PAZA-885962 format. One line per 10 residues: number of its first residue (from 1); their letters; for each residue x, y, z of C-alpha. Coordinates in steps of 0.02 Angstrom, whole numbers, m for minus. Layout:
% residues N
NUM> A> X:Y:Z; ...
//
This chain:
% residues 988
1> XXXXXXXXXX> m216:m777:m483; m316:m860:m334; m328:m704:m214; m309:m816:m80; m146:m931:m116; 12:m850:m126; 180:m913:m140; 316:m797:m69; 468:m748:m181; 595:m600:m165
11> XXXXXXXXXX> 595:m511:m323; 783:m487:m347; 829:m655:m271; 698:m778:m354; 779:m940:m298; 724:m883:m127; 532:m923:m118; 415:m1025:9; 251:m1071:55; 139:m939:158
21> XXXXXXXXXX> m23:m905:225; m16:m719:199; m124:m604:97; m306:m625:86; m292:m815:128; m264:m756:315; m416:m648:328; m570:m701:436; m716:m665:337; m840:m654:495
31> XXXXXXXXXX> m1030:m727:488; m1120:m682:337; m1289:m655:437; m1205:m534:561; m1149:m374:567; m948:m401:564; m836:m271:636; m668:m283:586; m563:m217:741; m392:m154:661
41> XXXXXXXXXX> m265:m130:800; m149:m4:732; m22:146:777; m1:303:680; 170:365:694; 214:540:608; 383:536:539; 417:698:628; 304:829:696; 300:894:880
51> XXXXXXXXXX> 461:794:893; 617:749:766; 613:579:689; 743:524:818; 659:592:962; 499:502:908; 602:340:888; 693:341:1042; 544:417:1151; 665:588:1186
61> XXXXXXXXXX> 608:747:1231; 450:689:1323; 405:865:1387; 337:911:1212; 242:735:1181; 262:557:1271; 296:439:1111; 438:318:1080; 405:202:912; 539:66:957
71> XXXXXXXXXX> 424:24:1130; 288:m6:1014; 366:m137:906; 453:m206:1049; 294:m232:1139; 171:m280:1004; 271:m419:920; 259:m526:1095; 82:m516:1093; 72:m571:924
81> XXXXXXXXXX> 174:m723:952; 65:m779:1099; m98:m786:1001; m123:m824:837; m297:m721:818; m208:m554:865; m174:m438:722; m77:m273:717; m34:m164:551; 122:m64:525
91> XXXXXXXXXX> 137:77:402; 296:205:407; 469:113:346; 569:242:409; 533:181:582; 518:5:534; 693:2:444; 778:74:582; 678:m47:712; 719:m199:618
101> XXXXXXXXXX> 912:m160:586; 917:m178:793; 856:m341:825; 918:m507:836; 905:m644:726; 781:m736:836; 670:m580:849; 692:m560:652; 647:m742:618; 486:m723:729
111> XXXXXXXXXX> 432:m573:633; 453:m649:470; 356:m789:527; 210:m654:580; 209:m585:418; 203:m756:323; 60:m791:416; m16:m623:399; m40:m575:581; 80:m428:564
121> XXXXXXXXXX> 36:m348:393; 126:m198:315; 4:m73:272; 38:79:136; 234:27:157; 309:189:96; 459:281:196; 320:400:264; 135:419:246; 164:556:124
131> XXXXXXXXXX> 74:731:96; m45:746:m40; m38:935:m71; 134:991:m77; 220:834:m151; 280:810:m315; 245:637:m400; 431:607:m435; 465:615:m239; 315:512:m195
141> XXXXXXXXXX> 350:369:m313; 534:370:m243; 473:367:m64; 338:232:m90; 479:136:m189; 596:160:m55; 494:80:74; 410:m45:m18; 577:m119:m111; 642:m151:93
151> XXXXXXXXXX> 486:m242:111; 518:m347:m35; 683:m387:m4; 655:m428:187; 493:m524:169; 463:m573:m4; 285:m544:m70; 203:m565:83; 291:m394:140; 185:m327:m10
161> XXXXXXXXXX> 50:m202:47; m111:m230:m49; m197:m68:41; m135:105:48; m178:200:205; m178:381:204; m265:417:365; m201:570:430; m154:694:262; m263:846:251
171> XXXXXXXXXX> m354:824:101; m330:695:m39; m260:712:m228; m327:616:m379; m156:587:m446; m109:511:m276; m244:375:m312; m185:351:m476; m7:315:m422; m70:197:m294
181> XXXXXXXXXX> m173:105:m428; m26:97:m541; 71:21:m394; m39:m109:m382; m137:m82:m228; m307:m139:m204; m383:m4:m104; m363:148:m7; m430:206:149; m415:389:241
191> XXXXXXXXXX> m462:475:370; m490:657:346; m608:735:210; m721:911:214; m849:904:342; m991:949:223; m950:805:102; m923:693:245; m1117:730:301; m1188:688:136
201> XXXXXXXXXX> m1093:528:107; m1158:475:273; m1332:516:235; m1316:441:54; m1219:286:115; m1060:339:1; m913:322:116; m847:193:m16; m823:201:m190; m720:179:m341
211> XXXXXXXXXX> m585:325:m375; m554:359:m549; m378:429:m518; m349:490:m712; m453:566:m851; m316:511:m972; m280:332:m922; m410:217:m965; m510:121:m845; m451:20:m722
221> XXXXXXXXXX> m272:64:m736; m293:230:m629; m453:154:m535; m439:131:m344; m573:73:m219; m578:198:m95; m650:205:94; m673:343:219; m648:296:397; m786:334:516
231> XXXXXXXXXX> m693:388:654; m534:482:558; m413:347:629; m455:335:809; m570:213:909; m751:244:937; m782:368:1093; m753:261:1237; m651:135:1198; m457:199:1178
241> XXXXXXXXXX> m378:67:1288; m199:147:1269; m118:185:1441; m118:367:1388; m294:368:1359; m435:411:1490; m571:282:1434; m623:160:1567; m555:m15:1549; m680:m159:1529
251> XXXXXXXXXX> m687:m214:1717; m756:m398:1709; m765:m441:1882; m953:m446:1941; m882:m416:2129; m827:m253:2074; m918:m99:2125; m873:m25:1942; m906:m177:1843; m947:m120:1663
261> XXXXXXXXXX> m953:m252:1543; m1134:m258:1500; m1120:m42:1474; m969:m67:1372; m1050:m201:1271; m1210:m114:1236; m1116:64:1210; m1000:m32:1078; m1159:m118:997; m1236:61:973
271> XXXXXXXXXX> m1083:128:904; m1072:m17:768; m1250:m13:718; m1234:192:702; m1073:165:593; m1159:35:502; m1298:148:440; m1163:244:326; m1092:95:260; m1171:m15:103
281> XXXXXXXXXX> m1121:m192:179; m1135:m306:338; m956:m255:360; m872:m101:451; m699:m66:487; m642:16:665; m474:75:690; m409:33:869; m266:144:882; m201:317:849
291> XXXXXXXXXX> m46:433:873; 99:344:945; m3:217:1039; 36:34:1075; 207:74:1170; 116:m44:1301; 18:m149:1196; m33:m262:1349; m174:m143:1384; m249:m130:1210
301> XXXXXXXXXX> m236:m298:1187; m316:m359:1344; m453:m253:1336; m487:m296:1151; m494:m462:1202; m623:m447:1325; m730:m328:1204; m723:m468:1068; m764:m593:1200; m915:m522:1281
311> XXXXXXXXXX> m994:m432:1121; m997:m584:1036; m1075:m687:1183; m1208:m553:1190; m1310:m625:1045; m1331:m443:969; m1306:m515:799; m1140:m435:785; m966:m519:765; m807:m445:823
321> XXXXXXXXXX> m633:m506:773; m458:m445:740; m441:m404:568; m340:m282:449; m387:m159:316; m339:m284:179; m443:m403:259; m589:m285:270; m570:m240:88; m566:m407:39
331> XXXXXXXXXX> m732:m448:129; m801:m288:34; m748:m367:m130; m826:m521:m89; m1000:m447:m61; m991:m406:m258; m1075:m241:m242; m1110:m101:m340; m996:37:m311; m1016:238:m368
341> XXXXXXXXXX> m880:319:m455; m778:482:m408; m683:575:m533; m610:730:m434; m526:741:m280; m539:804:m93; m472:976:m85; m490:1082:1; m533:1015:155; m607:1098:303
351> XXXXXXXXXX> m664:1020:468; m759:1178:524; m859:1310:427; m716:1427:448; m573:1298:469; m506:1278:276; m342:1184:293; m269:1265:140; m132:1375:221; m4:1227:207
361> XXXXXXXXXX> m11:1238:28; 108:1371:50; 182:1367:230; 362:1352:268; 407:1400:75; 586:1391:84; 577:1205:148; 456:1182:16; 578:1253:m119; 722:1154:m27
371> XXXXXXXXXX> 635:990:m55; 596:1011:m227; 783:1063:m273; 839:913:m163; 728:799:m276; 809:868:m425; 993:826:m356; 925:658:m299; 882:616:m478; 1036:672:m544
381> XXXXXXXXXX> 1142:584:m411; 1045:415:m449; 1080:428:m638; 1253:465:m599; 1267:313:m487; 1205:193:m641; 1316:281:m772; 1470:257:m675; 1450:60:m670; 1402:m46:m521
391> XXXXXXXXXX> 1527:m40:m378; 1646:84:m469; 1617:216:m340; 1623:239:m139; 1501:375:m131; 1314:350:m109; 1145:444:m125; 1071:325:4; 1081:465:136; 982:585:12
401> XXXXXXXXXX> 860:447:m38; 806:416:153; 801:621:182; 696:626:40; 587:493:101; 566:573:273; 523:755:200; 385:695:106; 295:663:261; 128:751:292
411> XXXXXXXXXX> 188:858:432; 373:887:339; 350:965:175; 178:1031:207; 253:1145:333; 157:1089:480; 273:1036:610; 371:1127:758; 505:1243:708; 645:1142:786
421> XXXXXXXXXX> 580:981:686; 585:1094:513; 751:1126:554; 800:951:577; 714:900:392; 829:1030:328; 985:962:405; 952:797:347; 927:850:176; 1087:938:183
431> XXXXXXXXXX> 1182:802:235; 1103:686:103; 1141:835:m25; 1336:830:32; 1341:648:3; 1264:673:m169; 1384:808:m220; 1537:680:m175; 1442:559:m303; 1432:675:m434
441> XXXXXXXXXX> 1615:727:m412; 1674:555:m412; 1588:495:m556; 1649:651:m658; 1816:674:m597; 1866:509:m517; 1871:586:m343; 1739:645:m220; 1815:816:m176; 1856:888:m342
451> XXXXXXXXXX> 1711:988:m375; 1645:1131:m287; 1452:1152:m262; 1387:1326:m222; 1223:1310:m127; 1188:1497:m129; 1173:1535:m309; 998:1593:m299; 1073:1740:m193; 1229:1777:m307
461> XXXXXXXXXX> 1349:1702:m177; 1487:1580:m212; 1656:1610:m141; 1744:1495:m260; 1698:1584:m433; 1715:1756:m345; 1891:1720:m298; 1961:1632:m450; 2040:1714:m598; 1982:1540:m690
471> XXXXXXXXXX> 1869:1400:m678; 1782:1272:m765; 1584:1257:m767; 1503:1083:m771; 1330:1092:m801; 1224:920:m808; 1068:907:m885; 964:764:m807; 828:764:m949; 832:645:m1103
481> XXXXXXXXXX> 803:781:m1223; 939:925:m1261; 905:1091:m1159; 968:1264:m1183; 1003:1348:m1009; 1042:1503:m963; 1171:1500:m819; 1205:1631:m695; 1366:1628:m616; 1435:1757:m463
491> XXXXXXXXXX> 1577:1844:m505; 1678:1998:m399; 1725:2166:m449; 1702:2144:m625; 1608:2297:m689; 1758:2417:m651; 1909:2303:m675; 1891:2165:m798; 1794:2067:m917; 1753:1870:m943
501> XXXXXXXXXX> 1788:1766:m1078; 1689:1598:m1087; 1727:1456:m1209; 1663:1261:m1211; 1805:1155:m1166; 1781:1018:m1290; 1777:1124:m1432; 1854:1286:m1374; 1712:1384:m1468; 1686:1550:m1387
511> XXXXXXXXXX> 1509:1581:m1300; 1424:1761:m1288; 1394:1808:m1117; 1334:1957:m1015; 1373:2041:m851; 1218:2083:m750; 1244:2192:m603; 1176:2108:m427; 1016:2194:m388; 970:2279:m231
521> XXXXXXXXXX> 853:2148:m185; 991:2017:m193; 1094:2110:m88; 966:2137:36; 943:1945:40; 1132:1919:68; 1174:2043:194; 1331:1982:263; 1344:1817:155; 1450:1871:10
531> XXXXXXXXXX> 1490:2023:m104; 1485:1964:m276; 1428:2117:m370; 1387:2046:m529; 1314:1891:m631; 1396:1810:m782; 1250:1759:m871; 1273:1650:m1048; 1173:1517:m1154; 1238:1334:m1108
541> XXXXXXXXXX> 1173:1206:m1250; 1171:1051:m1155; 1160:878:m1217; 1018:746:m1167; 1068:654:m1006; 1242:717:m991; 1353:861:m971; 1455:988:m1049; 1601:1105:m974; 1634:1284:m992
551> XXXXXXXXXX> 1803:1365:m953; 1778:1549:m876; 1928:1666:m881; 1929:1832:m804; 2009:1964:m937; 2086:2139:m937; 1940:2265:m964; 2016:2327:m1125; 1963:2155:m1204; 1776:2169:m1228
561> XXXXXXXXXX> 1727:1987:m1200; 1573:2016:m1102; 1427:2102:m1159; 1405:2264:m1062; 1236:2294:m970; 1182:2460:m880; 1039:2479:m753; 947:2637:m763; 817:2712:m627; 648:2745:m727
571> XXXXXXXXXX> 538:2895:m733; 357:2909:m766; 378:2856:m943; 314:2664:m980; 446:2536:m995; 466:2407:m1113; 571:2251:m1117; 565:2128:m1272; 639:1974:m1365; 586:1868:m1514
581> XXXXXXXXXX> 436:1800:m1428; 366:1926:m1290; 356:2112:m1252; 314:2159:m1062; 261:2344:m1035; 265:2420:m869; 151:2577:m820; 277:2717:m782; 152:2796:m665; 135:2648:m549
591> XXXXXXXXXX> 289:2530:m592; 174:2390:m622; 157:2259:m765; 39:2338:m867; 30:2223:m1040; 101:2076:m1108; 111:2045:m1296; 158:1872:m1372; 232:1952:m1536; 243:1752:m1602
601> XXXXXXXXXX> 65:1738:m1608; 8:1921:m1621; m73:1925:m1439; m97:2080:m1353; m174:2077:m1171; m165:2203:m1023; m96:2088:m888; m64:2178:m718; 28:2087:m593; 48:2145:m410
611> XXXXXXXXXX> 104:2083:m229; m26:2091:m98; m37:2030:82; m196:1964:180; m220:2022:346; m211:1844:449; m351:1824:559; m294:1795:747; m462:1711:819; m531:1867:889
621> XXXXXXXXXX> m696:1845:792; m846:1750:817; m789:1579:755; m628:1595:852; m518:1517:709; m353:1601:682; m236:1570:528; m92:1454:568; 17:1326:501; m134:1217:419
631> XXXXXXXXXX> m278:1345:421; m286:1492:293; m419:1627:374; m400:1794:309; m485:1945:421; m580:1974:246; m565:1955:82; m473:2137:70; m302:2125:26; m165:2243:55
641> XXXXXXXXXX> m30:2305:m68; 139:2273:m21; 191:2437:m89; 145:2592:1; 142:2703:m162; 223:2684:m322; 332:2528:m345; 515:2586:m378; 577:2522:m533; 751:2497:m625
651> XXXXXXXXXX> 787:2419:m812; 920:2324:m851; 967:2327:m1035; 1116:2333:m1149; 1182:2308:m1331; 1105:2160:m1402; 1088:2077:m1213; 1054:1891:m1170; 931:1960:m1027; 837:2103:m993
661> XXXXXXXXXX> 779:2150:m829; 664:2251:m743; 688:2267:m547; 536:2310:m434; 550:2382:m266; 381:2358:m186; 447:2381:m9; 596:2343:104; 515:2173:105; 458:2134:m59
671> XXXXXXXXXX> 542:2142:m224; 532:2058:m398; 646:2050:m564; 542:2032:m716; 667:1952:m862; 659:1914:m1032; 788:1787:m1102; 860:1801:m1284; 738:1672:m1380; 646:1619:m1237
681> XXXXXXXXXX> 467:1580:m1246; 414:1619:m1057; 437:1775:m943; 528:1745:m788; 472:1825:m623; 597:1806:m476; 511:1856:m308; 589:1899:m147; 490:1899:m8; 539:1941:187
691> XXXXXXXXXX> 581:1980:316; 383:2003:336; 359:2142:443; 252:2113:612; 282:2254:724; 123:2319:695; 42:2157:778; m33:2093:609; 5:1915:531; 30:1934:343
701> XXXXXXXXXX> 5:1809:202; 88:1860:41; 26:1834:m135; 53:1872:m316; m96:1906:m401; m119:1922:m596; m271:2017:m676; m328:1996:m857; m490:2018:m964; m498:1838:m978
711> XXXXXXXXXX> m688:1791:m967; m658:1640:m872; m844:1623:m782; m765:1562:m628; m671:1421:m691; m467:1401:m662; m351:1246:m675; m229:1174:m565; m102:1026:m576; m101:886:m472
721> XXXXXXXXXX> 48:838:m394; 137:890:m542; 51:773:m679; m129:793:m730; m229:946:m725; m393:967:m635; m543:1091:m674; m596:1201:m534; m724:1322:m517; m749:1452:m384
731> XXXXXXXXXX> m876:1424:m242; m914:1250:m327; m883:1069:m280; m930:944:m406; m1003:814:m286; m1099:928:m170; m1199:1086:m144; m1071:1201:m63; m1105:1309:88; m951:1431:61
741> XXXXXXXXXX> m912:1502:224; m731:1571:181; m741:1656:5; m547:1664:m12; m470:1518:89; m614:1395:38; m568:1425:m152; m381:1391:m131; m305:1230:m213; m138:1170:m187
751> XXXXXXXXXX> m28:1208:m348; 121:1117:m370; 201:1151:m544; 68:1265:m635; m97:1359:m625; m195:1434:m780; m343:1527:m833; m416:1532:m1002; m570:1593:m1105; m612:1518:m1280
761> XXXXXXXXXX> m455:1575:m1369; m304:1608:m1253; m227:1564:m1091; m125:1629:m953; m19:1505:m872; 94:1543:m707; 216:1403:m665; 294:1386:m504; 458:1310:m435; 386:1236:m272
771> XXXXXXXXXX> 216:1193:m195; 96:1345:m169; m94:1380:m129; m174:1453:m278; m339:1536:m327; m446:1622:m450; m552:1744:m341; m622:1841:m486; m660:1816:m674; m482:1842:m765
781> XXXXXXXXXX> m382:1843:m610; m256:1712:m521; m153:1721:m373; m20:1615:m289; 22:1623:m99; 223:1662:m93; 260:1671:97; 163:1669:267; 205:1746:431; 80:1713:577
791> XXXXXXXXXX> 62:1778:755; m49:1629:832; m74:1445:835; m223:1382:731; m277:1246:868; m231:1097:760; m100:1024:868; 64:1098:821; 53:1214:968; 158:1355:897
801> XXXXXXXXXX> 128:1506:779; 191:1486:601; 330:1630:632; 482:1587:538; 635:1704:606; 780:1646:478; 948:1645:508; 962:1832:578; 826:1832:694; 699:1951:607
811> XXXXXXXXXX> 603:1841:500; 636:1726:349; 676:1784:176; 620:1676:31; 650:1685:m145; 564:1594:m283; 524:1595:m477; 380:1598:m581; 371:1568:m784; 226:1676:m858
821> XXXXXXXXXX> 151:1603:m1025; 22:1693:m1132; m21:1597:m1277; m172:1505:m1375; m264:1365:m1288; m191:1253:m1441; 4:1310:m1390; m5:1317:m1207; m16:1125:m1172; 145:1086:m1240
831> XXXXXXXXXX> 225:1232:m1168; 182:1206:m995; 217:1020:m1002; 397:1046:m1062; 438:1184:m961; 376:1108:m809; 490:964:m844; 634:1086:m859; 590:1177:m703; 594:1027:m578
841> XXXXXXXXXX> 726:943:m675; 841:1074:m687; 1011:1082:m747; 1150:1047:m596; 1296:1156:m581; 1458:1132:m504; 1635:1202:m526; 1811:1131:m544; 1977:1188:m553; 2061:1219:m727
851> XXXXXXXXXX> 2202:1105:m685; 2098:957:m624; 2077:805:m737; 1916:727:m764; 1951:545:m759; 1779:482:m748; 1625:502:m862; 1659:601:m1005; 1561:760:m1061; 1428:730:m1182
861> XXXXXXXXXX> 1266:634:m1186; 1243:458:m1101; 1110:417:m1220; 1125:342:m1400; 995:468:m1447; 886:580:m1363; 709:533:m1317; 555:624:m1397; 487:769:m1315; 340:684:m1245
871> XXXXXXXXXX> 448:550:m1152; 521:579:m996; 659:471:m912; 583:478:m749; 697:363:m648; 859:278:m668; 950:199:m515; 1028:39:m473; 948:m78:m366; 1048:m177:m217
881> XXXXXXXXXX> 1089:m320:m326; 1166:m206:m453; 1024:m215:m580; 959:m50:m654; 784:14:m624; 706:129:m760; 540:217:m765; 488:289:m936; 335:415:m949; 237:488:m1070
891> XXXXXXXXXX> 224:666:m995; 79:720:m1095; m107:699:m1054; m230:658:m1201; m289:838:m1249; m126:925:m1212; m47:926:m1401; m101:870:m1544; 52:787:m1596; 123:744:m1426
901> XXXXXXXXXX> m11:687:m1350; m12:526:m1455; 60:347:m1409; 254:347:m1434; 358:200:m1432; 552:188:m1375; 678:41:m1364; 767:3:m1209; 899:m68:m1323; 1049:38:m1352
911> XXXXXXXXXX> 963:184:m1252; 1092:216:m1146; 1294:199:m1202; 1389:67:m1146; 1230:m21:m1065; 1153:m173:m1171; 1007:m247:m1090; 1021:m432:m1082; 840:m457:m999; 686:m337:m959
921> XXXXXXXXXX> 557:m366:m853; 398:m250:m819; 374:m202:m630; 227:m113:m561; 264:70:m535; 331:52:m360; 462:m65:m438; 429:m195:m286; 345:m351:m380; 334:m414:m568
931> XXXXXXXXXX> 178:m334:m662; 139:m505:m719; 122:m577:m544; 3:m433:m474; m184:m459:m504; m288:m322:m434; m460:m350:m353; m601:m310:m475; m744:m211:m441; m922:m176:m502
941> XXXXXXXXXX> m979:12:m531; m1141:76:m528; m1113:222:m635; m983:255:m769; m948:447:m829; m996:454:m1016; m821:471:m1108; m819:614:m1243; m791:558:m1422; m608:607:m1423
951> XXXXXXXXXX> m573:485:m1273; m686:352:m1341; m594:363:m1509; m434:352:m1430; m504:213:m1338; m554:104:m1495; m391:153:m1590; m256:98:m1462; m330:m56:m1357; m268:m207:m1385
961> XXXXXXXXXX> m383:m347:m1330; m239:m465:m1281; m104:m336:m1244; m193:m191:m1160; m110:m25:m1182; 64:m84:m1214; 86:m181:m1044; 171:m316:m1135; 335:m288:m1231; 296:m303:m1412
971> XXXXXXXXXX> 475:m329:m1446; 586:m378:m1300; 641:m214:m1281; 529:m93:m1368; 404:13:m1247; 248:90:m1302; 186:223:m1192; 12:298:m1191; m28:464:m1134; 7:494:m942
981> XXXXXXXX> 74:313:m938; 218:269:m841; 313:110:m853; 438:31:m744; 568:m111:m796; 701:m199:m718; 850:m219:m837; 1000:m343:m808
//
């Protein structure tokens, strides 16, 4: 495809096409004999931070910050219309979508013309500029797809962004680069990286290179040209011309006393030459804008016009012109330079020696958990919309899609906004979840209000199940394979007065169940909310991509339907709980976990686990750097146990129980329940932290630490956004010699789904249910940060301490789960992949009256047959035109498992019952363009990491010179997936 010629079409409306000059054909390539300075007018519009999304859009609450996004677009467009040389880029579709829908037809026509001529260009194009540390890949893809699909449907191919623009996130993930490459982006530019890394890159002229985004996907599938902005995302010093800036304008009347053209030209030429020393070509890019700038575009453009005029006339061998990041990228590509390759990531990020931005990996853990849970519900909601058929239901997932798009923002799920903004994010999610609850009800029962959904099942609170003598449990499995899930239903006053009968509705088969008393930790969390004294536990055997119903009936106590459980306080003897796969021992003298035995594989290991807290720095030290929403800075490496002495323990056991539990009370604000479910190959740890006490004047950062005898030599492993795993090493960076100034915070990395340590034989894996910070600070140990409560701001802009006071005003209480695996290295890969999938795509549970008829989707599987274990049906959703968007993912990396890491072929034909595909077209990952019509820029690389033997053998065995790695359908409906490959299709 000629990169300079474009013919615009709207993907879902192929008859709507027009000739255009957008894309690279509209670029000014400068003067080949000069230093070319690409001026990029831009605004960075946070989708919430100091103010809510609405306040930022309308310009409200200006006592906090003066910013109004609508005025930016209102004033930029007329300036672009008045001068064909001017350019502007826009990024955040959450704002642009709102502005667009408020415009007149004439304004829309003008904007379309600007887009078609390349004068207004969309960069990145997601609903927001998502965080890269605390986001899950599923949610990243969804929010990018939401924004980019809107652009495609509105502007056609001229609206398709060609450059990713992550200028403000606080560190950068390798998986993000891989996803961008698979979305068809030609390049990525960002603004923040570690100060030591940047200094070395500037010295070695490596500010731009090829980022290899995957160890499994073969080059160049996940390769992405990546550049680092010289000034973050602001202009060079002295050249901020926004009306809120303090820099002098260009005063070009020679009669003025303060005429400054010569000084401005010389300062600018010096800044340009200084920047050029750090870059390889005779092209550099200057970002002319910053946060919420251009609300009065006239002040910017008038001064930029003068700057361009006078610098170009000064005969300094510098050519200055309006440009865009994509035009700058294209200019670099035309130079045909050789570029170095990067294979790791850009975590952790530090801006000063004692300022490691690793606290936000955990900040606002309740919001992080709510976002992850809401993503789970959104996938359920979108699946059921498809299964209902087009235009069959009135409810919609749109509200939750947009709310999830907003909360992936780098000041939302990251936990780095002001408290009132975090509240607004949660409220948006709640409204979207409520709308999706109506979708589920309408699809399954035929009415939008027939189902009861209990949002507080995690604290054993559900008025509906507590008040009803009989009810039906609906358990929907969003995975394309069968799962066995233990359900826990809150019930009232059953231990003394009654028992329960559970039966499968379709077969009448009786289901074994167990009554489990509510723990003291749960009672502490609930306070005044609910009084259920027990949980009804039973195993649900669920079909793939479908649901099953269970009838629950309260029965007289004389009928022994439920297994009895008893809780007893332990003495000084050791405690042991065991199932068919694991045995966990607790030290009677301390109350702490002591030993884990994998009985299935005869592995016994001393594994201790404890809860500790770091004393957060308040900045009263030489560096004056406190811990805050962004920065993690403990006063020292020393940790304090949450328990003042012996951990108080109780054990729950019974006669052939479905679940055994050990309750641990570390303090009045720190609890755990360690569980073993019957026939489950993992240990579950449910932690409850809060309210974190602060009366002692100390901010606290609470961790869970595991210690083992594993000889790990400083190495540990963390996932990237829930996908591939990266090797970490304590006090080490792969691409520069680290001067470690913070031995704790400087070794923390984002953990989205799992962290593990291993020696030559065995591996200890911890899977988590939300994004957290994690590390291995000594050999054989690993830790995850669970909760933070801080008393001072960390001076990074949010302007308030991270002190969440919660519903009752005395401190937020947070509850979460970890799954623990101890196994051989060979067995661990498949286990952690499948369990991580089950955690983030958990079973959705709702309730209905026994008398309520189900007039919608029948129980059972919506699939003709389950998909293989290594294939994840990542996305199933309807498009605006009523077609089906489907993403299939090979969820295993190359070396995860001997069998499941092999390529796999599945058929789209007959996959979903009642849906026969007439045609299938493959799209890029973001779903906004046909893959066959997207040709990415090609780049030359200076060095290529040597393939290991196994990967080379895989390459030679599976690569087809004509069809690549299965990117073409060999049969019209057969799809071959290579390890870690995601393929996206539009089905009619």
